[in-house]
C-alpha positions as CSV (number, residue, x, y, z in Angstrom):
1,X,6.9,3.8,35.3
2,X,10.1,4.4,33.2
3,X,11.2,8.1,32.3
4,X,12.6,8.8,28.9
5,X,14.5,12.3,28.8
6,X,14.5,14.4,25.7
7,X,16.5,17.7,25.2
8,X,14.2,19.2,22.4
9,X,10.7,20.6,22.7
10,X,9.3,17.4,21.3
11,X,9.9,14.1,19.9
12,X,8.2,12.0,17.3
13,X,6.5,8.6,18.6
14,X,8.8,6.7,16.1
15,X,11.9,8.2,17.7
16,X,10.5,7.8,21.1
17,X,10.0,4.1,20.4
18,X,13.7,3.8,19.5
19,X,14.9,5.6,22.7
20,X,12.7,3.4,24.9
21,X,14.1,0.2,23.5
22,X,10.9,-0.9,22.0
23,X,12.3,-1.1,18.6
24,X,16.0,-1.3,17.3
25,X,15.7,0.7,14.3
26,X,13.8,3.8,13.1
27,X,12.6,1.7,10.1
28,X,10.8,-0.5,12.2
29,X,8.4,2.2,13.7
30,X,6.1,2.3,10.8
31,X,4.9,-1.4,11.2
32,X,5.6,-1.3,15.0
33,X,2.8,1.3,15.5
34,X,0.3,-0.5,13.0
35,X,0.8,-3.9,15.1
36,X,1.4,-3.1,18.4
37,X,-1.2,-1.5,21.0
38,X,0.1,2.1,21.7
39,X,-1.5,4.7,23.8
40,X,-0.5,8.2,24.6
41,X,-2.1,9.8,27.4
42,X,-4.8,7.1,27.5
43,X,-5.7,7.5,23.8
44,X,-4.9,4.9,21.1
45,X,-2.2,6.1,18.9
46,X,-1.0,4.5,15.4
47,X,1.0,7.6,13.9
48,X,4.8,7.3,14.3
49,X,4.8,11.1,13.5
50,X,2.9,12.1,16.5
51,X,4.6,14.7,18.5
52,X,5.4,14.0,22.3
53,X,6.3,16.5,24.9
54,X,7.3,16.3,28.4
55,X,4.7,15.0,30.7
56,X,3.2,12.8,27.9
57,X,2.6,9.1,29.1
58,X,3.1,6.5,26.6
59,X,1.7,2.9,27.0
60,X,3.3,0.2,24.7
61,X,1.6,-3.3,25.2
62,X,4.3,-5.8,26.2
63,X,6.8,-2.9,27.1
64,X,5.1,-1.1,29.9
65,X,4.5,2.7,30.6
66,X,6.8,5.6,29.7
67,X,6.8,9.3,30.7
68,X,8.4,11.9,28.4
69,X,10.5,14.2,30.7
70,X,12.7,17.0,29.6
71,X,16.5,16.6,30.3
């Protein structure tokens, strides 16, 4: 499982996908979350504005599993 460090209280799913190299621009997030299977802590998620906090686990089909950690 890859760890993605954030230095804020939370990060949105759209910003997270960019940090995790799943997408190259923030504008792609809207379409990406609708088309790809994404789970946050085992629950299906399709809102790019979903707030992720440290210890959340994000699974992105085709990209793997990521854990949000604080830096």
